[in-house]
ZAMILO-921105 format. One record per residue: x, y, z of N, C-alpha, C, O in turn; residue in one letter. Coordinates in pm, 1 decimal. Each point is the difference from the previous one (the first is absolute). Last residue first. Layout:
! residues N
        n.u        n.v        n.w       ca.u       ca.v       ca.w        c.u        c.v        c.w        o.u        o.v        o.w   res
          X          Y          Z          X          Y          Z          X          Y          Z          X          Y          Z     A
...
! end
This chain:
! residues 118
        n.u        n.v        n.w       ca.u       ca.v       ca.w        c.u        c.v        c.w        o.u        o.v        o.w   res
     -675.2       27.6     2194.5       72.1      -59.5      113.9      144.5       26.4      -15.6       79.7      -41.0       84.5     Y
     -379.3      209.1     -410.5      -77.6       14.0      123.6       79.2      -46.3      121.5      -13.0       57.2      108.3     L
      186.6     -108.7     -548.0        0.6      142.7       38.8      -74.4       21.8      130.7       34.7       89.4       77.2     K
      -32.8     -523.5     -265.2      137.4       36.7       39.6        7.0      145.1       47.0       69.8       31.4       96.4     R
     -476.7     -190.9     -278.0       25.2      -55.5      133.8      139.2       37.0       49.4       17.6       31.7      117.6     A
     -137.2       81.9     -561.5      -71.2       84.1       97.0       28.9      -47.7      142.1       24.3       81.5       89.1     F
      146.1     -345.9     -430.1       72.0      127.5        4.9      -67.0       96.7       97.3       68.3       70.4       74.4     L
     -280.7     -483.5     -159.0      122.5      -19.0       78.1       78.8      130.5       12.5       54.3       29.9      106.3     E
     -433.5      -35.9     -384.9      -40.7      -14.1      140.3      121.7      -12.4       90.2        5.6       61.3      106.6     M
       69.2      -66.3     -565.6      -31.0      134.7       47.2      -45.9       -3.1      145.1       36.0       87.9       78.3     L
       39.9     -496.9     -292.1      127.8       68.8       20.9      -23.7      141.4       52.6       73.8       47.6       86.3     D
     -447.2     -296.2     -214.4       53.9      -49.4      127.5      136.7       60.7       30.7       33.4       21.8      116.4     L
     -248.7       90.9     -534.4      -72.3       49.5      118.2       56.6      -47.6      133.9        6.7       77.6       95.3     P
      300.9       -0.7     -530.5      -90.5     -104.8       43.8      -70.1       48.0      127.0       65.1       57.2       87.4     D
      114.0      303.1     -440.0       39.4      -77.8      116.1     -104.3     -108.7       26.7     -120.0       23.1      -14.9     V
      327.1      377.3     -348.2     -106.4      -99.1       10.9       45.4      -99.7      105.4      105.8      -61.6      -12.6     E
       40.2      601.2     -150.5       22.2     -125.7       70.6     -126.6      -85.0       -2.0     -111.0       50.3       17.5     A
      118.3      291.4     -405.6       60.3        7.6      131.8       15.6     -137.4       59.4       -7.2     -101.5      -69.3     G
     -297.7      404.8     -328.6      117.1      -85.8       15.6       56.5       20.9      139.2       -6.3      108.7       57.3     R
     -360.7      141.6     -302.0      -37.0     -132.9       49.9      116.1      -97.8       -2.5      -15.6     -115.2      -40.5     L
       14.3      601.5      -47.0        0.4      -86.8     -118.8      -30.0     -146.0       35.7       19.9      -89.8      -81.8     D
       21.0      436.9      415.6     -120.3       25.3      -78.5       -4.9      -83.9     -128.2     -106.9      -14.4      -59.2     S
      374.3     -188.4      472.5        6.8      128.2      -69.6     -127.1       16.6      -83.6      -76.9      -95.0      -14.8     C
       70.4     -224.4      457.5       38.0        8.4     -141.2        5.5      144.0      -48.6      -69.4       87.6       51.6     W
       19.6     -344.9      406.2       36.7      139.0      -30.7       48.4       16.8     -144.3      105.9       57.6      -25.2     N
     -188.8     -542.2      101.6       27.6       88.6      113.3       49.3      136.4      -46.6      105.5       11.7      -62.5     V
     -395.7     -496.7      -78.4       76.0      110.3      -58.0       15.2      106.5      106.8      -99.1       42.9       59.2     G
        5.7     -591.1      -20.9      -29.3      134.6       49.9       90.9       98.3      -72.6      122.2      -14.0        2.9     V
     -333.0     -489.6     -166.1      115.2       69.7       55.4      -45.3      138.0       46.8     -106.0       47.8      -40.2     Q
     -189.0     -527.3      -12.2       23.6      137.4      -41.8      129.0       50.7       64.1       32.5      -36.5      113.0     L
     -298.4     -401.1      -71.4      120.7        7.7      -84.0       21.6      139.4      -59.7       41.8       13.7     -115.0     Y
     -377.9     -174.8      448.3      -44.2       28.1     -137.1      116.5       13.1      -98.2      -20.8       34.6     -116.3     D
       93.8     -106.9      585.1      -86.6     -109.2      -42.7      -44.7       15.3     -145.4      -21.5      -99.2      -69.6     E
      266.8      450.2      263.7       85.3     -117.7      -12.4      -81.7     -119.0      -51.1       43.6      -71.7      -90.1     H
     -274.8      460.5      198.4       73.4       17.2     -126.3       93.0     -118.5      -24.2       15.7      -44.6     -113.6     M
     -242.1       60.0      523.3      -92.8      -24.8     -110.2       66.6       12.4     -136.0      -27.0      -78.4      -90.9     G
      273.7      190.9      482.6      -23.1     -144.9       -8.7      -94.6      -36.6     -115.1       20.5     -100.7      -67.7     P
       50.6      565.6      131.9      120.5      -70.4      -45.1      -16.2     -152.1        0.3       40.7      -64.1      -96.9     L
     -408.1      340.5      257.3       32.5       19.3     -141.8      119.7      -83.8      -44.3       -9.3      -73.9      -98.1     W
     -128.9       67.8      564.8      -99.0      -54.3      -93.5       44.6        6.1     -146.1       -2.4      -99.9      -71.9     D
      276.4      256.5      450.7      -63.9     -122.1       49.0      -94.5      -65.7     -100.6      -17.1     -121.9        1.9     E
      262.4      538.6      -92.8       95.3     -103.3       41.4      -68.1     -132.5       35.6       51.7     -106.9      -32.4     L
     -319.3      483.3      -86.1       88.5      -31.5     -112.5       92.6     -116.2       35.1       17.1      -93.2      -78.6     F
     -288.2      275.1      418.0      -79.5      -79.8      -94.7       85.3      -43.9     -119.3      -11.3     -113.3      -46.8     E
      211.1      406.5      350.9      -23.7     -128.2       66.1      -79.8      -93.9      -90.8       31.4     -118.6       -9.9     E
       39.1      563.7     -139.2      121.4      -82.0       -4.5      -19.9     -136.7       65.4       47.0     -100.9      -52.6     L
     -435.8      383.0     -197.7       58.4       -6.6      132.8      117.9      -97.1       -0.6      -11.1     -110.8      -52.6     D
     -144.0      374.1     -378.3      -22.0     -131.2       59.3       72.7        0.6      134.0      120.0       26.7        6.1     I
     -313.2      363.3     -404.2       84.4      -45.5      110.6      -40.9     -139.3       47.4     -117.0      -37.9       -5.9     P
       81.7      260.3     -502.5      -80.1      -36.9      116.8       92.1      -49.6      111.2       88.7      -81.7      -25.0     M
     -108.9      356.2     -496.3       82.7      -46.1      111.6      -88.3      -22.7      121.4      -78.4       86.8       38.7     A
     -113.3     -143.5     -543.0       30.5      104.2       99.1       85.9      -61.6      109.3       -7.3     -120.0       26.3     S
     -154.6        7.2     -584.5       41.2      -35.5      135.6       23.7      123.7       85.3       34.4      107.1      -49.9     Y
     -137.2     -132.2     -431.9     -119.3      -36.7       77.0       30.2      -30.7      146.0      -91.5      -27.5       77.6     L
      437.3      127.1     -404.2      -83.4      118.2       21.8     -122.8      -29.0       86.3      -48.2       88.8       70.4     L
      442.7     -355.1     -257.4      -37.1       -2.9      141.8      -91.9      117.1       36.5      -16.2       31.9      117.8     W
      217.8      -95.5     -553.8      -76.1     -122.8       24.9      -46.1      -12.2      145.6      -81.0      -87.1       31.5     Q
      219.6      562.2     -121.5        1.5      -94.4     -111.9      -79.4     -126.1       34.3     -119.0       10.5       29.7     E
      233.4      221.7      408.6      -17.4       62.5     -130.5        8.3     -109.9     -105.9       30.7     -115.0       31.3     C
       83.2      128.8      483.1     -141.3       -2.6      -41.3      -22.4       81.8     -127.1      -69.2      101.8        1.9     C
      484.7     -145.5      260.8      -18.6     -110.0      -94.2     -140.6        1.1      -60.2      -23.9      -66.0     -101.2     V
      166.8      368.0      448.5       74.7       31.1     -122.8      -21.9     -104.4     -108.5       16.5       29.3     -118.4     Q
     -187.4      -74.3      571.8      -85.0       76.1      -92.0       71.1       35.3     -130.7      -66.2       21.0     -101.7     E
      302.1     -239.0      457.6     -100.1      -89.9      -57.5      -84.6       73.2     -104.5      -30.6      -55.7     -105.4     A
      341.6      305.8      353.7       68.6      -88.1      -94.9      -98.6      -96.1      -67.1       12.2      -28.4     -119.1     D
     -183.6      312.4      458.5       45.5       77.4     -116.2       68.0      -87.8     -104.7      -27.3       13.5     -119.3     D
     -112.0     -199.0      546.3     -108.8       25.4      -94.9       48.6       70.9     -126.2      -40.7      -36.0     -110.4     K
      370.2     -289.5      400.0      -71.9      125.9       19.0      -96.8       24.6     -115.5       17.4      -51.7     -110.4     N
      255.3     -341.5      147.8        5.2       40.1      140.4      -67.5      134.2       24.4      -14.1       41.6      115.0     S
     -107.0     -434.0     -500.3       88.8      112.4       27.0       -7.0       36.5      147.9      -95.5      -34.4       69.7     W
      -15.0     -407.9     -450.2      -34.7       77.8      118.9      104.5      109.2       19.4      114.0      -12.2      -44.8     F
     -304.1     -396.1     -352.2       88.0      106.3       50.2      -58.6       74.0      120.2     -121.0       18.8       12.0     P
       96.4     -529.5     -237.7      -90.1      101.1       52.7       87.3      109.3       61.2       68.5      -24.0       99.4     M
       17.7     -379.9     -494.8       46.8       82.8      111.2     -111.7       96.1       40.1      -66.9       58.9      -84.9     V
      151.2     -572.8     -190.4      -57.9      133.5        0.7       44.2       70.6      127.5       38.0      -63.4       98.5     E
      191.1     -368.1     -411.1      -58.8       57.7      120.4      -64.4      134.8      -25.7       31.9       69.6      -96.4     L
      227.9     -354.8     -218.0     -119.4      -73.6       40.0      -73.2       63.8      118.3     -108.9      -45.2       35.2     A
      531.8      224.5     -226.9     -109.8       -2.3      -96.0     -128.5      -63.4       50.4     -108.3       47.3      -34.4     N
      495.3      223.9      294.3      -34.4     -142.0      -10.1     -127.3      -14.1      -82.4     -108.7       33.7       47.0     K
      304.5      401.6       15.7      115.0      -87.3       21.2      -28.6     -147.2      -25.4       86.2      -72.4      -49.9     L
     -398.1      450.9       41.3      106.9       45.0      -89.2      117.9      -96.7        3.7       89.4        8.0      -84.2     N
     -630.6     -118.8      185.4      133.6       22.3       54.7       94.7       49.4     -108.0       -7.0      -43.6     -114.9     S
     -529.8      135.9       83.3      100.1     -105.9      -21.2      135.9       40.0       58.5       36.4      117.5        0.9     P
     -467.3       86.7      234.5       65.4       11.8     -130.2       98.2     -116.0      -18.6       46.7      -57.8       98.2     T
     -487.2      288.3      226.8       93.9     -109.2      -19.9       56.0       14.1     -140.3      -71.5       38.8      -92.3     V
     -276.1      243.9      475.0       90.5       -1.6     -114.1       98.0     -115.4        3.5       65.6      -24.6      101.2     G
     -573.2       21.8      116.0      134.5       46.3       32.7       91.3      -18.9     -120.5      -14.1      -96.9      -74.5     W
     -545.1      171.4      131.3      108.0      -84.4      -52.8      134.9       62.7       31.5       21.0      119.1      -22.9     D
     -476.1       65.3      114.6       64.9      -78.3      104.6      109.4      -93.0      -47.5       50.9      -80.1       78.4     G
     -332.9      431.1     -306.3      -71.2     -127.2       13.8       63.5      -90.9      104.5      -55.9     -104.7       32.7     E
      250.7      520.6     -158.7     -124.8       29.8       70.6      -82.0     -126.9       22.6      -79.9       -6.7       93.4     A
      603.9      -67.6     -137.4     -103.3       63.9      -81.6     -122.0       29.1       86.4      -10.2      -47.8      113.0     T
      544.2       16.7       50.0     -128.9      -67.2       -6.1      -96.5       77.8      -87.6        0.8      123.1       -0.6     R
      552.0     -184.5      205.8      -85.1       62.9     -100.3     -127.4      -81.5      -16.5        4.6     -121.8      -17.0     L
      337.7      199.6      468.4      -19.0      -78.2     -121.3      -89.1       76.3      -96.2      -48.0      108.9       31.6     G
      375.3      -20.0      444.6      -97.6       46.0      -98.6       -2.2      -91.9     -121.1      104.4      -32.7      -56.5     W
       13.3       12.0      630.5       59.7        2.3     -133.1     -112.3       35.0      -96.9     -117.1        0.2       38.1     V
      204.4       78.4      534.1      -75.4      -44.1     -117.4       90.0       -2.5     -122.6      108.7       57.8       -2.0     C
       22.7       94.6      446.1      -98.2     -101.9       33.7      -86.5      -43.5     -116.0     -100.6      -68.2       19.2     G
      493.4      392.9       40.8     -135.8       49.1      -24.6     -108.3     -100.0       39.4     -114.6       38.4       23.4     S
      585.2     -142.1       30.9      -22.0      131.2       61.7     -144.8       46.1      -14.1      -56.8       55.4       94.1     A
      201.9     -460.3     -303.0        1.9      -13.8      145.9      -32.5      132.5       68.4      -71.9        2.5       99.9     L
      117.8        3.4     -565.8     -116.9      -78.6       37.5      -10.4      -17.0      150.2     -108.3       12.9       57.2     G
      490.6      192.8     -235.3     -115.8       89.4       -3.6     -128.6      -73.1       35.7      -88.4       56.9       64.1     Q
      486.7     -315.2      -85.6       11.0      101.8      105.0     -120.5       93.4        2.2      -52.8       29.9      107.1     L
       76.7     -361.1     -452.4      -12.0      -61.3      132.6        1.2      106.6      109.9      -86.4       -0.6       87.7     I
      157.7      140.7     -532.8     -134.3      -56.8       13.1      -21.4      -53.9      141.7     -102.2       27.3       63.0     F
      534.0      118.8     -183.3      -89.9      113.3       20.9     -143.2      -49.4       23.2      -70.1       50.9       87.5     Q
      388.7     -370.3     -210.2       24.8       45.8      136.6      -92.8      116.2       35.3      -54.9        4.6      110.1     N
       43.7     -152.6     -552.1      -53.4     -103.9       87.4       16.2       41.0      146.1      -93.8      -13.3       78.6     L
      288.0      286.4     -404.6     -146.0       13.0       -4.0      -66.9     -103.2       91.2     -100.8       29.6       64.2     R
      567.2      -53.9     -116.1      -33.9      121.6       72.8     -151.2       20.0        3.6      -54.6       39.7      103.0     A
      222.9     -391.8     -360.1       19.8      -28.4      142.1      -38.1      120.1       84.7      -60.6      -15.1      106.1     S
       62.0       64.4     -572.1     -114.1      -79.4       42.5       10.6      -33.6      147.8     -101.2       -0.5       70.1     F
      460.5      226.9     -261.2     -116.7       88.3       -5.1     -124.1      -74.7       48.9      -80.8       55.2       74.7     R
      487.7     -292.2     -125.9       -4.2       80.1      122.3     -120.1       94.4        2.6      -54.3       28.3      106.8     S
       16.1     -493.5     -375.5       86.1      118.0       -7.2      -20.4       87.5      123.3     -102.0      -10.1       68.1     C
       59.7     -527.8      -95.8      -85.6      116.8        0.0       90.4      123.4        0.0       93.4        9.5       79.6     M
! end
């Protein structure tokens, strides 16, 4: 993982812990944003951001129907990440506006959060 992606991953974890939430993209109908992986052809990625402004930057072009929605960090760690693991989804972390960035296995992300907590 390049250092830029590592820095974004670290920022995601630290800001998520500080604010108590992360941000995903959701349509008015309740569908959460998912996109094909940039790294692993057979997988899909659900992107998340550590702040609303960065998440909203992506809400254009093919993502125009989406809005940034907060997710409680405890719910994200206890429900979302295990569910994403079961669904074979990767986590996109603090992606740039061109929808590129770190892609992390959900259980690996849980472990990274746990390390920062303890």
